[in-house]
C-alpha positions in Angstrom: -137.7 80.2 -40.7 -137.1 83.9 -40.0 -133.8 85.0 -41.6 -131.1 86.2 -39.4 -130.5 89.8 -39.2 -127.2 90.9 -40.6 -125.9 93.8 -38.7 -123.1 94.6 -41.3 -125.8 94.4 -44.1 -124.7 97.7 -45.6 -121.0 97.2 -45.5 -121.1 94.3 -47.7 -121.3 96.8 -50.5 -118.1 98.5 -51.5 -119.5 101.9 -52.8 -121.1 102.2 -49.3 -118.0 101.6 -47.4 -116.3 104.1 -49.5 -118.9 106.8 -49.0 -119.3 105.8 -45.2 -115.4 106.3 -44.6 -115.3 109.5 -46.6 -118.4 111.0 -44.9 -116.9 110.2 -41.4 -113.6 112.0 -42.3 -115.4 115.0 -43.8 -117.9 115.4 -40.6 -115.0 114.8 -38.1 -113.1 117.7 -39.8 -116.4 119.8 -40.0 -117.0 119.4 -36.4 -113.7 120.3 -35.6 -113.7 123.4 -37.5 -116.9 124.8 -35.7 -115.0 124.4 -32.6 -112.2 126.2 -34.0 -114.1 129.1 -35.4 -115.9 129.6 -32.2 -112.8 129.5 -30.0 -110.8 131.9 -32.4 -113.8 134.4 -33.0 -114.4 134.5 -29.2 -110.6 135.1 -28.5 -110.4 137.7 -31.1 -113.7 139.7 -30.3 -114.4 138.7 -26.8 -118.1 139.1 -28.0 -120.8 136.2 -27.7 -122.9 137.8 -30.4 -119.9 137.1 -33.1 -120.7 133.3 -32.3 -124.3 133.6 -33.0 -123.3 135.2 -36.4 -121.5 132.0 -37.2 -124.7 129.9 -37.3 -126.5 132.5 -39.0 -123.7 132.7 -41.8 -124.1 129.1 -42.5 -127.6 128.7 -42.3 -128.9 131.7 -44.9 -127.2 129.8 -47.6 -129.4 126.8 -47.0 -132.4 129.0 -47.1 -131.5 131.0 -49.9 -130.4 128.2 -52.2 -132.7 125.3 -51.1 -134.8 125.4 -54.2 -131.7 125.5 -56.4 -129.7 123.0 -54.5 -132.2 120.1 -54.7 -132.8 120.9 -58.5 -129.2 120.6 -59.1 -128.8 117.3 -57.4 -131.7 115.9 -59.4 -130.7 117.1 -62.7 -126.9 116.7 -62.7 -124.3 114.1 -61.7 -124.4 113.6 -58.0 -120.9 112.3 -57.8 -119.3 115.4 -59.4 -121.3 117.9 -57.3 -120.3 116.0 -54.2 -116.7 116.1 -55.2 -116.7 119.6 -56.5 -118.2 120.9 -53.2 -116.0 119.0 -51.1 -113.1 120.6 -52.6 -114.7 124.0 -52.2 -115.1 123.3 -48.4 -111.5 122.4 -48.2 -110.4 125.7 -50.1 -112.6 127.7 -47.6 -111.0 126.1 -44.6 -107.4 126.5 -45.9 -108.7 130.4 -46.2 -109.6 130.3 -42.6 -106.2 128.9 -41.7 -104.4 131.9 -43.5 -106.8 134.4 -42.0 -106.2 132.8 -38.4 -102.5 132.6 -39.1 -102.1 136.3 -40.0 -105.0 137.6 -37.8 -106.6 138.6 -40.9 -110.0 140.5 -41.6 -113.0 139.3 -39.4 -115.2 140.3 -42.2 -113.1 138.0 -44.6 -113.6 135.2 -42.1 -117.3 135.3 -42.0 -117.0 135.4 -45.8 -115.3 132.3 -45.5 -117.9 130.8 -43.3 -120.6 131.9 -45.8 -118.9 130.4 -48.6 -118.6 127.0 -46.5 -122.5 127.3 -45.9 -122.9 127.7 -49.9 -120.8 124.5 -50.5 -122.8 122.7 -47.8 -126.1 123.7 -49.1 -125.1 122.0 -52.4 -123.3 119.2 -51.0 -125.8 117.8 -48.4 -128.5 117.0 -50.7 -126.4 115.7 -53.4 -124.4 113.6 -50.9 -127.6 112.1 -49.4 -129.0 111.3 -52.8 -125.7 109.5 -53.7 -125.9 107.6 -50.5 -129.0 105.9 -51.6 -127.2 104.8 -55.0 -124.8 102.8 -53.0 -126.8 100.1 -51.6 -129.9 98.2 -52.4 -133.2 99.2 -51.1 -133.4 96.3 -48.5 -130.3 97.8 -46.9 -131.6 101.3 -46.4 -132.6 100.9 -42.6 -129.3 99.2 -41.7 -127.4 101.8 -43.8 -129.2 104.8 -42.1 -128.4 103.4 -38.6 -124.7 103.0 -39.3 -124.7 106.5 -41.0 -126.0 108.0 -37.9 -123.4 106.2 -35.6 -120.7 107.7 -37.8 -122.1 111.3 -37.3 -122.2 110.6 -33.7 -118.9 109.3 -33.4 -117.4 112.4 -35.1 -119.8 114.5 -32.8 -117.9 112.8 -29.9 -114.3 112.8 -31.2 -114.6 116.1 -33.2 -114.7 118.5 -30.4 -112.4 116.6 -28.5 -109.7 116.4 -31.1 -110.4 120.3 -32.2 -109.8 121.6 -28.5 -106.8 119.2 -28.1 -105.2 120.8 -31.1 -106.0 124.1 -30.3 -104.6 123.5 -26.8 -101.1 121.9 -28.1 -100.6 124.8 -30.5 -102.6 127.8 -28.6 -103.8 128.2 -32.2 -106.9 127.5 -34.4 -104.7 127.4 -37.6 -103.8 123.5 -37.4 -107.5 122.7 -37.1 -108.5 124.4 -40.3 -105.3 122.9 -42.1 -106.5 119.4 -40.9 -109.8 120.1 -42.2 -108.2 120.7 -45.5 -106.8 117.3 -45.3 -110.0 115.5 -44.5 -111.5 117.0 -47.7 -108.9 115.7 -49.7 -109.3 112.2 -48.2 -113.0 112.6 -49.0 -112.4 113.2 -52.5 -110.0 110.4 -52.9 -112.2 108.0 -51.7 -115.5 109.1 -53.4 -113.5 109.3 -56.9 -113.2 105.4 -56.6 -117.2 105.0 -56.2 -118.7 103.4 -59.2 -121.2 105.8 -59.8 -124.8 104.6 -61.2 -126.3 107.2 -63.0 -129.9 108.0 -61.8 -132.5 108.7 -64.5 -133.8 112.3 -63.5 -137.5 112.4 -65.3 -137.3 116.2 -65.5 -133.7 116.4 -66.8 -134.9 117.6 -70.2 -137.6 119.9 -69.0 -137.2 123.7 -68.4 -136.8 124.6 -64.8 -140.2 125.9 -63.6 -141.6 126.9 -60.0 -143.3 123.7 -60.5 -140.0 121.8 -61.0 -138.4 123.9 -58.2 -141.2 123.4 -55.5 -141.6 119.6 -56.3 -139.9 118.7 -53.2 -142.4 120.5 -51.0 -145.1 119.3 -53.0 -144.0 115.6 -52.6 -143.4 116.0 -48.8 -147.0 117.5 -48.5 -148.4 114.6 -50.4 -146.9 112.0 -48.2 -148.8 112.1 -44.7 -146.1 109.8 -43.0 -143.2 111.9 -44.2 -144.8 115.1 -43.4 -145.7 114.0 -39.7 -142.2 112.7 -39.2 -140.6 116.0 -40.4 -143.1 118.0 -38.5 -142.6 115.8 -35.5 -138.8 116.4 -35.6 -138.9 120.0 -36.3 -141.0 121.0 -33.4 -139.6 118.4 -30.9 -136.2 120.0 -31.6 -137.5 123.6 -31.7 -139.0 123.1 -28.1 -136.6 120.8 -26.7 -133.5 122.6 -27.3 -132.0 122.2 -23.7 -128.4 122.1 -25.0 -128.3 125.8 -26.0 -128.2 126.6 -22.1 -126.0 124.0 -21.0 -123.3 126.8 -20.2 -126.1 128.3 -17.6 -126.5 124.6 -16.2 -122.8 124.0 -15.9 -122.0 127.2 -14.2 -124.8 128.2 -12.0 -127.2 125.2 -11.5 -125.0 122.3 -11.4 -121.8 124.2 -10.4 -119.3 121.9 -12.5 -117.5 124.7 -14.3 -116.1 124.3 -17.9 -114.9 120.7 -17.4 -118.5 119.7 -16.5 -119.9 121.6 -19.4 -117.5 119.4 -21.8 -119.1 116.4 -20.1 -122.6 117.7 -20.5 -122.1 118.7 -24.1 -120.7 115.0 -25.1 -123.3 113.3 -23.2 -126.0 113.5 -26.1 -123.5 112.0 -28.6 -122.4 109.3 -26.5 -126.1 108.1 -25.8 -126.9 108.6 -29.6 -123.8 106.7 -30.5 -124.6 103.9 -27.9 -128.2 103.6 -29.6 -126.9 103.7 -33.0 -124.8 100.6 -32.4 -127.6 99.0 -30.4 -130.1 99.4 -33.3 -127.5 98.1 -36.1 -127.5 94.9 -34.3 -131.1 94.6 -33.9 -133.7 93.6 -36.6 -135.9 96.4 -38.4 -138.6 97.9 -36.3 -141.6 96.2 -36.4 -143.8 99.2 -35.2 -141.6 102.0 -36.5 -144.7 104.7 -36.1 -145.4 104.1 -32.8 -141.6 103.6 -31.7 -141.0 107.1 -33.3 -144.0 108.8 -31.5 -142.8 107.1 -28.1 -139.0 108.0 -28.7 -139.9 111.8 -29.0 -142.2 111.7 -26.3 -139.4 110.2 -24.0 -137.4 113.0 -25.4 -139.7 115.4 -23.9 -139.9 113.6 -20.6 -135.9 113.5 -20.5 -135.8 117.1 -21.1 -138.3 117.9 -18.3 -136.2 115.6 -15.8 -133.0 117.4 -17.0 -134.4 121.0 -16.5 -135.5 120.4 -12.8 -132.4 118.3 -12.0 -129.5 119.7 -9.8 -127.7 116.4 -9.6 -124.8 116.2 -12.1 -124.9 112.4 -12.8 -128.6 112.5 -13.2 -128.3 115.5 -15.7 -125.6 113.6 -17.8 -127.9 110.5 -17.6 -130.9 112.5 -19.1 -128.7 114.1 -21.8 -127.6 110.5 -22.8 -131.0 109.5 -23.0 -132.0 112.6 -24.9 -129.2 111.7 -27.5 -130.3 107.9 -27.5 -134.1 108.7 -28.2 -133.4 111.4 -30.7 -131.2 108.9 -32.7 -134.2 106.6 -32.9 -135.9 109.5 -34.6 -133.1 110.0 -36.9 -132.9 106.5 -38.2 -136.7 106.0 -38.7 -136.9 109.5 -40.4 -133.8 108.8 -42.7 -135.0 105.3 -43.5 -138.6 106.9 -44.5 -137.0 109.3 -46.5 -134.8 106.8 -48.5 -137.4 104.4 -49.0 -140.4 106.8 -49.9 -138.5 109.3 -52.0 -138.1 108.2 -55.9 -134.4 108.6 -57.0 -135.2 111.5 -59.4 -136.6 113.5 -56.5 -133.9 112.7 -54.1 -132.2 116.0 -54.2 -135.1 118.3 -54.1 -136.6 116.4 -50.9 -133.3 116.3 -49.2 -133.0 120.1 -49.7 -136.3 120.7 -48.0 -135.4 118.3 -45.2 -132.0 120.1 -44.8 -134.0 123.7 -44.5 -136.2 121.7 -41.8 -133.3 120.5 -39.8 -131.4 123.7 -39.9 -134.4 125.7 -38.7 -135.1 123.4 -36.0 -131.4 123.5 -34.7 -130.9 127.3 -35.1 -134.3 128.4 -34.2 -134.4 125.9 -31.3 -131.4 127.8 -29.7 -133.1 131.2 -30.3 -136.4 129.6 -28.9 -134.6 128.5 -25.7 -132.5 131.8 -25.2 -135.9 133.8 -25.8 -137.9 131.5 -23.3 -135.1 131.8 -20.4 -135.2 135.6 -21.1 -139.1 135.6 -20.7 -139.2 133.3 -17.6 -136.3 135.5 -16.2 -138.7 138.4 -16.2 -141.0 136.6 -13.6 -138.6 134.1 -11.9 -135.4 135.0 -9.9 -131.8 133.6 -10.5 -131.7 130.8 -12.7 -135.5 130.3 -12.7 -135.9 131.8 -16.3 -133.5 128.9 -17.6 -135.6 126.1 -15.6 -138.7 127.5 -17.1 -137.2 127.7 -20.6 -136.0 123.9 -20.4 -139.0 122.4 -18.7 -141.6 124.2 -20.8 -139.7 123.1 -23.9 -140.1 119.6 -22.6 -143.7 120.1 -22.1 -144.2 121.5 -25.6 -142.5 118.5 -27.1 -145.1 116.2 -25.4 -147.8 118.5 -26.8 -146.3 118.1 -30.2 -146.4 114.6 -30.1 -149.9 114.4 -29.2 -150.9 116.8 -31.9 -149.0 115.0 -34.6 -150.5 111.7 -33.6 -154.0 113.1 -33.9 -153.2 115.0 -37.3 -151.4 112.0 -39.0 -152.6 108.7 -37.8 -150.9 107.1 -40.6 -147.6 107.8 -38.7 -148.7 106.0 -35.7 -150.0 103.0 -37.8 -146.6 102.6 -39.7 -145.4 99.1 -39.2 -142.2 97.9 -41.1 -140.1 100.7 -42.8 -139.1 98.5 -45.7 -142.6 98.8 -47.2 -144.0 101.9 -45.8 -146.4 103.0 -48.4 -148.0 99.4 -48.4 -148.0 99.1 -44.9 -150.0 102.2 -43.8 -153.6 102.6 -44.1 -154.7 105.6 -46.1 -151.6 105.8 -48.3 -152.1 104.6 -51.9 -149.0 102.9 -53.6 -149.0 105.6 -56.3 -148.8 108.2 -53.8 -144.8 108.1 -54.0 -145.2 110.4 -57.1 -144.7 114.0 -56.6 -147.7 116.3 -56.7 -148.3 118.7 -59.8 -146.4 121.7 -59.7 -148.2 124.9 -59.6 
């Protein structure tokens, strides 16, 4: 008789509950700060380019420090890295609060934003690695689902709460201060986690290019993991419709700023609903095929949204985009948790952070560039529609290419034992490739 699925399996573990709650608080504060930074800088400068520099200032440290941050998470105590970087995030947020309250230097604000990027570059690999140490392997899929739902809930509440505070005080300062408070909540909760020391195999070895690049070598040695991360990178790169939502709200759907708020919230609402649904269901039986179909559906929903001139249909397609993307997030996150040896988690997570950051930032740039290109040949909003629709078509092409290039991904069955379940991957392939 089949055992009954436990929807709250991960929450049976005390340390997971502590980390889950602390990460939700920190993510909520982080998203609120992103809203406040954008609002404040645009109010101060009136320059849209100033907003683009925010993403650049946060992404550059991730690229610059990827090799170092992953190595640090694998060589040193992850709990203390997480605590120290979270305190740093809180201090930089308080620095933003002081600059906003005094109308301080814009250059110093970008300095604080860059500092936040540095802290996040170290924090994210260590946090993701620590996450795996709070639960047994059997609960990875359930934990990944609930972790995704936490992030999506914060994505829904964060912009609303941030915007409400700015509207109440006509000032971004309280948002920055509140983020400092959420950092303290994070630190207080994580302090009580009973840290289980990992046993890094390379702790006593000298740092070489081989050890630094081990994360890249490991992902390259895993067809399923490489296929999944490539699928996500290019799907988001081509399917970045959300970057052009202001154009749709103003000139295509004619719903104004109020409608724009709903359009921005729709993907997170869809993702949150899907996360809750997945948590109540048993693990995927055909995870690889489900992942490919979900990303293909993402491409189709993008195409429909691109052509839509109906507000309700557009909302439905954006919600579908979020829901389908969440399936991809859960499967990919579980794969990384299951396939990666504990002493490699930091470096693999750092590489994953680069891919995710690149897909989000470059995806927004690609959408804008495609809209500009299409505008050279199509009148009015034709360039924007061309950008979104062609992006959806590009996503479908990527799904086909990944399925042909890495057939092991499509053959993946259960996520609990992906190595043994996929033909063509040997059990000892979980060991990293030798460094150069």
